[in-house]
N, C-alpha and C positions, 0 to 999 in steps of 0.2 A: 355498322349500326342503322336503325330504322326511326324513322319520327313517328311519333304516337299522338294518338287522338286524344285529347284533353276529357273526352267521356270516360276514358279508361283510368282516370288519375288516380291513386290512392294515395294520401298526404301522411307524412311523418307525423305523429302525433305533435311535433314542436315545430311543425312547417307552416309557414305564412307564404302568402301569395301577392301580398302587398307591400312593399315597403313601410307603407303609413303604420302598419301592424307589427312591426318591428319593436322587438325590446330583447335584453339579454338572454342568453339561451334559445332564441326563435332561430330558425335557418331560411332561407329564402332559396329556390332551385336556379340553376345558370347553365347555358351550355357555352362550350368552348369547343372552339375548330383551330389548328393550326398546321402549318406546314414543319417539315424537321429544322430544329435550330432557329425558330422565327416564332418571335411572339405571335398570338394567334388572335382572333376575334372574339369577343364575350357578348353574348346574345340571349333574348329571351329572360331577362331576368322575371321571377316568379312565376313564369311557365312551364310546360315540359313539351321539352323538343324533339331529344332522342334519347336513349337508354343511359343509364348511368356509366360514366368511364370505371374501368377497373380501379382497384385501390392504388395499382403501379403505375396508374396513367398509360400512358403510349409517346413514342416520341413524334407520332402525328395524330393527334386526339381529336375525336370528332363526338364528343358527346357531353352530357350535362354531369353536374356536382351540387354539392352545397354550399353556400354562403354561410357560415355560422355568427352569431351577432355576437359580439364579446363584450363591448363597452363602446363609449362614447369618448373624442379626443379633446382636446384644450380647446377646439374650436365648436364643439358639439355637434360634430358628425359621427354618426352611427358608424362603428368600426365594425367589419366582418373579415372572416378570415376563411379562406377555403377549406374546407373538411380533408382534402386530401392535395398531393401534387397533381397540379393539371396537366403537366407534361413532363417528361424528363428527357435526357440526352439533348439539353439545352444549355449554352454556355452563361456565366454572368456580363460576359460581352453583350452577347444578344438580348439579354434582357435590359441591359443599361442604354443599349440603342435603340431599344422600343420605349424607352424613357421610364420604367417602372424601377431604378435601382437606385435612383435619387433619392432623398428624404422626403423631398415633396410629391413625388410619385408625375404621374401623369394624367391630366384630364380624359375622359371617355364618353362624352357628350351623348354618342348613339346609345348605349346602355341606358342609361337615365339621367337627368337633368344634376347635373354637376356632381358627376360621378369622379372618383380618383382612385387609381391603382397605382401600387408600390409594394415592397418587400418588406417582410418582417425587421427586425431588427434581431440579435442574436447573441449578444454579449461578445466583448473584445477577449474573452477567457474563458475556462470551465468555470473558475470561481466568480466570474462576474455573473449576476442575477438580476441586474436590475434590465432586463430587455425583455422585448413581448412573445419571443419563445418560451421562456422559463414563467413570464405571468400568466400568459393565456393557454400555452399548450401543456405545460408540464404542471401548472398549480391551480388552475380557476376551475370551480365547480358550476361555473356560470348562473351562480344565483341558484344553487343546489339542484341545477336539472341535468348536469351529466357527474358523472365519477372524474376528478381530476386526473389526466393524462391518459384517459381510455383512449387506447389504440384503435377500439371499434368507432370510436369518433372521430379521431384525428386522422387517422391512418401513417403514423409518424414511422413504426415499425415493420414496412413492407418490402424492404429492399431498395428503397428510395430516397436521399436524404434531402434537404431544402436550402437553397440558396437565402440568404440573408442579405441585408445591405451593409453589415458590419465589416470593416477592416481591423485586422490584426495590427496591432499596433507594430512598426518599423518593417510590416512584410505590405507593398502597397499592391501588389500583384497577386493576393491573396484576399479572399472573401471567407467569411465563416460559413461553414453549413452547420444546419442541424438535423436530429433526427438519425433515422438508420446509419449508423457507420460500423462497419466490418471490425471487430473485435471490441465494441462499445457496446457494454447492455443495455443501457438508457440515454435517451436523447442526447446523443453526442454531440460533441463538439471539436469542431475541425478546420484547418486551413486550407482551401482550394484553391490554386491557379483560376484568374477570372476568362481564361479562353478553353477551360477544359469541358468536352463534351464527352459525357459517359453516362449511359445509365442510371448510375444512382446520383445523378446529379438532377435535380426536380426543381419547378417553380410552383410555389403554393402563393398566390397573391393574398393581398389585404387590400378589400375596398373600402373607401370611406363614402358616406353619402350623407347629403345635407337632411338633417333631421326637419328643419323648418322649411318647409314648402308653401312657399307663397301663393293664395289664391286670391282673385278680386272678383269682387260685384261692381256694379254700377249704382249708386243710388239717384234717383230722380223723380220729382214729382211725389214722394212717399213710396216709392217702389225700389226695390234692389232688382238689378236686371245684367245679366248677359248678352253679350253679341253674338248671335248664333248662325253665322256665316251671311246671311241676307237678310236679318231683320233681330230687334231688338226682343227679346225673352223674359218676362215677367218671373223673378222665380220665389219671392217674397214679399208682402207689405209690412211687414216684421222684420227686427233686427236678426238674420240668420244664425242659427247654430253654427258650432264647427265644422261638424259633419256635413252639412249642406254648402258652408263655403268650399271645403274641401271634395265635397263630391262632384259641387256644380259650378265653382267658382272657374273663372279664366286665369289661364297659367302664363297666357302670352297678352299682354295688353299693347303690343306692338300693332294689332288688327285696328286699333282706333286711330292710329297716326293718322294725319291729314296728308291726303294725296292729292295731286291736280287732278282735277276730273275737266271733261269739256260737254257741255249741255245746249243743247237748243231749244228757243223760246219761240212757240206762235205768237205772232202780231197779229192784232187786227188793224182791218182798215177803219181810222177814223178822223179821216180827213176834213170833211167839209167844205174841201176847197175845190169843189167845182170840179171845170176840167184842167184846170191850172197846176194841179200837182196833188200829191196823196201824201197822207201822215199817217206813220203806224205807232203802236205803242202794247207794251205789256208790261207785265206787274213781276219784279225779281222779288223773290223772297229772300231778305238778309238774312232770318234766321238761320235758314237752310244754306245760304251760301254766304258766310261769313265775309270773304274777302275776294272779292273780282279783280284778276288781274289784266285783264284785258276784253275789250268787247267789240264785235266785230258786225257790219249788217250787210248781206249779202242780198 
């Protein structure tokens, strides 16, 4: 795998580079690197880091893939599903140890603010169609942007099936896998032991992203401002548009938290006491220094 310059990038017709541009049917590029039978690291969301992973992926992947936007969940978060298994030869136990096999998933703040990663649901039996695999991979056209079940989009029939979070009733040591299964022609449904490590067992993550990104500007003396490292920068003198808030607003207001500061004031000799003594005075701006906890004279 080789790193790729952004200048050589050609976007897929449905590709976006910013999560603010996501909608159902859109896709966004991401990079994944991992060691054998261990959950790896996602990075570079929206960027182009390396060549694409092959459709069957690898036991030790190091490359890019697409997250495809399929829906919003009950919390209003965008739901995105990897367009392929991004790693094979990984056990469900390894995925569970990494936190992604639970129903709530695991937060991965290093990717983007408030991102959560988990597995798809797969249906407790072949007759159970109320699950994410059947809803999105098998049946959804993603608002008429794809053909439902298209293997060229989802890479589900390439020799690797997908671990899901679903347990088949009465078999607590097994989890449902979906997709390619030997002897099953379409979107197979099969239980596999949680400790199994083999090429046909793959990791296809679901990514949940907060669709409501909070940005802030400070209104002071009729001007909307943001703190720009060392000074206040005026952004607008009228109510800013949504785009201005998104592009210019502050996403971390902790930079405005009050912190302890030490300062020194030059004092002027204004004694008028002749040779018997001296009196020094200085002015303290209490609008600037709201609270003074100690004062010493040297």
